[in-house]
C-alpha positions in Angstrom: 0.5 -42.9 -14.8 -2.1 -39.8 -15.1 -3.0 -38.1 -19.1 -2.8 -34.3 -18.6 -5.4 -32.1 -20.7 -5.4 -28.3 -22.1 -7.6 -26.4 -21.2 -8.5 -22.8 -21.7 -7.4 -20.1 -20.0 -9.2 -18.3 -16.8 -6.3 -16.8 -15.7 -3.9 -13.3 -17.0 -1.9 -15.9 -19.4 -1.0 -14.5 -22.1 -3.5 -15.0 -25.7 -2.6 -18.0 -27.6 -1.2 -20.1 -24.0 -2.8 -23.0 -22.4 -2.0 -24.9 -19.3 -2.2 -28.8 -19.2 -4.8 -29.4 -15.9 -4.4 -32.7 -14.2 -7.7 -35.2 -14.9 -8.1 -34.7 -11.0 -8.2 -31.1 -11.0 -11.2 -30.4 -13.5 -14.8 -30.2 -11.2 -17.9 -29.5 -11.5 -19.0 -25.5 -10.3 -20.8 -26.9 -7.3 -17.3 -28.2 -6.5 -15.3 -25.2 -7.1 -18.2 -23.4 -5.6 -17.6 -25.9 -2.5 -14.2 -25.3 -2.0 -14.1 -22.2 -2.3 -16.7 -21.4 0.7 -14.0 -23.6 2.2 -11.2 -22.0 1.5 -13.1 -18.9 3.3 -14.4 -20.3 6.3 -11.4 -21.6 6.5 -9.3 -17.8 6.5 -11.7 -16.5 8.5 -11.1 -18.8 10.8 -7.4 -18.2 10.7 -8.1 -14.4 10.8 -10.3 -15.0 14.0 -8.0 -16.7 15.8 -4.9 -14.1 14.4 -7.8 -11.1 15.6 -8.6 -12.3 19.0 -4.0 -12.8 19.6 -4.0 -9.6 18.4 -7.0 -8.5 21.5 -4.7 -10.2 24.1 -1.4 -8.4 23.6 -2.5 -5.3 22.5 -4.1 -5.8 26.5 -1.3 -7.0 27.9 0.9 -5.1 26.3 -1.1 -1.8 27.9 -1.2 -3.6 31.5 2.8 -3.5 31.1 1.6 0.4 30.3 0.0 0.8 33.0 2.2 -0.4 35.1 5.3 1.1 33.9 3.0 4.6 34.6 2.3 3.6 38.4 6.1 3.2 39.2 7.2 5.7 37.1 4.8 8.0 39.2 5.7 6.8 42.4 9.2 7.4 41.5 8.3 10.8 40.4 7.0 11.1 44.1 9.3 9.6 46.0 11.9 12.1 44.4 9.9 15.4 44.8 9.2 14.8 48.4 13.3 14.3 48.6 13.8 18.1 46.6 11.3 18.8 48.8 14.1 18.0 51.9 16.1 18.7 50.1 15.4 22.1 49.6 14.4 23.1 53.2 17.6 21.4 54.3 19.3 23.8 52.9 17.2 27.0 53.2 18.0 25.9 56.8 21.6 26.3 56.8 21.4 29.6 54.8 19.5 30.9 58.0 
């Protein structure tokens, strides 16, 4: 059974309100700094991974758009040729 100790507030608790802290959570300033550094490194690593994944997805998206542009350009070219052929055919019928 662990005992609890009352410590003074370090956050934005209303004045006069104390926070109960277990004895295992009392750390020296060096331990707190090391924990903060560890958390920061972990956060930076996660952010780096997320940024890498975001860049990968963006490249995939751009590649997909480029493929779509190529397909649509080919369709457009085909339709223009078909329109030209139909216009030529129509013009020859009316003569």
